[in-house]
N, C-alpha and C positions, 0 to 999 in steps of 0.2 A: 843323412844331413838334410835339414829342411831350410829352404831359402825363400824369403818373401821379397817383394819389390822395394826399391828405394822409396823414401817418404811413406812408410807403411801406414795403411788405413785400417779400418775396422775389419774388412773382409780378409785382408792379408794376415793380420794378426790373429783374428778368430780362427781362420783355417789352419794356420801354423800351430796354434795352441791346441786345437782340437785333435789334429793328427798326431801331434807329439804325445798328448795324453793317451790316445788310443794305442799307439805303438809301444809306449812304455808299459801299459797294462798287458800287452801281448808279448812282453819280455824282450823288446828291442831297445837298444841304447840309441838315444836321439841327441842331436846337436842342432840347435836353432840359430840361424844366421841371418843378420840384417845389416845392410850397409849403414843405415841410419838408425838413430835411437828411436825407441818406442814412445809415442806421445803419452804424457801422464794420464790423459783421460781414459786410456785403456789399461791402466794399472790394476783395475779390478779383475782382469783376466789373468793376472800373474799366477803362474803355477809354481812359483818358488824356484824355478830354474832360470838362470840368466840367459838372455838372448845376446849372443856374441857378435862381434864383427871381424873376428880372426878365424882362420881355417884350422880345423883339428888335424892331428897327425894321420889318423887312419879312419876310413869310413867305407861303407860298401856301396852306397848309392846316394845320388843327389836328387832330391824331390823339390821341384820349383812350384811355388804356390802363388797364384794370382798375379803372375808376371805378364803384363800385356805385351811385352816384346823383350828380346834378349838383353838389350842394354839396360833395361829397368831392373835387372837382377843386381846390378852394381858390381858383379864379379865375373865379367865376360871372359877375361883371360884365364882366370883360375878354373872356371868350368870347362873351357875348351881343353886346357891342359890335362884335367882329370879325365875327360872323355877320351883323349888320346891314350891315356893309361889304362883304358878299359873299364872305367867307372860308368855305370849306366846312369842316364839322366831321365827322370820321369817328370812330365809336365802335367800339372792339374790346374785348369784355368777355365774362365768363362769369357775371355776376350776373343775377338775374331781371330782367324788363322793368321799367324805371324811367323817371324824368322825362328822362333824357338822350335817350331814343328820340325825343322830340318836338323836340329841339333839333338832333340830328345829321342831316346830309344822308345819311349812310350808316351803317347799324347792322350790324356784323358780330358777332353775339352768339350764344352757345350756352350756356344755363344748365345743360345736361347735362355740359359739359366740366369737368374738374377745376380748370382754371386758364386764364388768358388765354394763358399760354405754350403750353398744349396746343393752343389754337386756332391760334396762329401756327405752331407746329411742323407741324400738320396741313396748313396752307396751303403752307408752304415745301416740304414733302416731296411733296405731291400735284402741285404745279406743277413739280417737279424743279428747284427753285431751288438755287443753290449755298449750302451751309451750311458755314461755316468752323468750326474747333474753338471759336473765341471765341463765335460765334452759338450753336452747339450747347450750350456750357456755360451760357450765359445762359438759354436755353430750359429746359434740364434743371434749373437752379437754381430757376426758378419752379415747375416741376412738382413737384420735390422738396419745396419749401416748402409748397405748398398741399395736398399729399397727406400732410403730416406724415411725410415720409421714407418714403412708400409704405405707411403704416400706416392711413390713413383709408379709409372705405368708398368714397371717390371714386377709389380706385386701381383703375381698370377695365382690361380687356384692351387697350383703345385706349392707355391711359397706358403700360402695359408695352411694347406694340409700338413706340410712339413713343420710349420710353426706349432701347430696343434700337437703333433707327435713329440716334438722336442719339449714342449711344456709338460706333457705326460711323463717325460723322463727327467724332469726337475730343472729345466731351463729357467733362469731367473729373469723373466721379462721386465719386471718392475725395476730391478737393479740396472738392467741394460738401459731402459728408458731414462731412468734418473741420471745416469752417467753420460749418455750420449745426447740426450735432448733436454733434460730438466736441470742440469747443473752447469751454469755459465757464469764465469767470474766477471766482475765489473770491468776488467781490462778488455774483455771481449766486446761489451756493449760500447765502450769508448772507441774501439777500433772500428766497429760497424758504423758508428756515427760518422766517423771521418769518411769512410767509403761511401756511405749513403749521401753525404753532402756533395760528393763528386759525381754522383750518379748521372749518367746521360743516356738518352735513347736515340739511336740512329733510326730516323723515320724511313730511310731508304732500305735498310737491312732488317728493321724491326729487332734490333739488338740492344739489350741493356748492357752498358759498359761502366765499369768503375776501376779504380786502381788504388794501390797502397804503396808508399815508399818505405824504405827500411827505417827511416826516422820516425814514421808513424808507429811502428811496433815498439821502438825504443821509448817513445814518449808516453805510450799507454801502458807499457809493461806487458804487452801481449806477446804470445809466441806464434810462430808460423802455424803450429798445429791448430790454433784457434781460428785460422782464416777459413778452414775447410767448409764450414756451413754457410758462409756468406754468399757464395755463388748460387746456392739453392734459394736463398732469400731473394736475390736479384731476379732469379728465374720465375718468381711468383708474380711478377708485374704483368698485369693483363695486356698492356700495350706492346709488350715484347714477345717475340717468338723464341728467343734464345738469350742467354746471358754470358758475358765474358768478364772475368775478374783477373787483372794482372797485378803482380806485386814483386817488389825487389826482395830477393832471398838473401840469406846470410852468406851464401857461397858466391855472391857477386853476380848472379844471373837473375833474369826476369822470368818468373813462372806465370803461366796462364791456365785458368780453369774455365771450361766451357760446359754449359748445361742447356738442355731443352727438353720439352715434353712432346714436341711435334714429331709425328711419325714420318713426315716427308723431309726431314732434315737429317743430314749425316755430318755431325760435328767432327767425327774422327778424320774425315778427309782434310779439313782445315788443320787439325792438330798434326797429322802426318806431314803435311806440307811445311809445317814449322818445326819438324824434327821430333814431334811427340807421337801420341797415339791415344787409343782408348776405344770407347763404344760410340755408336751413333749419337746417343743422347747424353753421354758424359765422357769428355775427353780433356786432355791437357798437353802442355808443351813447356819447354824450357829453352830460352834463347839468351845469348850474351848481350848485355847492354845496360843502360841506366834510364831511368825516367827523369827527364829534366823539363823545366819550364822556360819558355822565352817570353816576350812581351805579350803574346796573345794566347798561347795555349801550351798544353803539355805534350811532350814528344818522347819517343824511345830513341835513344842514340847509342 
């Protein structure tokens, strides 16, 4: 059984799809599990098999993909119960060492990698495993997403070499780019316009900050999935060293996304302090509350 993290992104979905396709060709039955639904923008990676949110009756192993910490699996109680029943847990991830390491029987992790898809691509290629165009496309989609379309500082020589090899094996880079970067609905631009109007920069912390209320999404017809690229846009402001976007989620919580390109900043420390996690340059958190306005300014209550 393959499990990706809650609010699945390109790397989580790409790694799960790629490993599922590979295991299926190796004669293994697979079951893909996600607590949350897959954003429509990643539908081009659909392999024709449904990603479920309920547990199967029987399985031989649990493989966790791109889960930055244990609670982000969304299935903590179920995983611990199966572990007690002797089911092995395998962790494949590129996040810093976390509480999953104590639970997993095997940890295949590299915090220096740009993505979980980079780790899988490296394994597949080094072992001369057969990589179909479908697997190559899923792997490259994850790499593309977590490197910001090869714009982030985690775009290393290894990333570019792997990209070249995946392209040789039929990865559809044009399709990936069109879907993840070049296809944006009008609702997204309306939503971005609201967030940009509220943009503020803290001179003290050199932090670009903006926020979105739940009503903003309802008014524009945008989905939460469409918010993901906005924090990267805020992070491109020259006057700021980092960016923070907070928004009210459908589950009644406030979610925050943090980004930076500065080597001397570790945003994961702030995210962990707020109950979240992530990488030094890309982190997030979720807290209980609402965004409300008084006579003078907006507050989280």
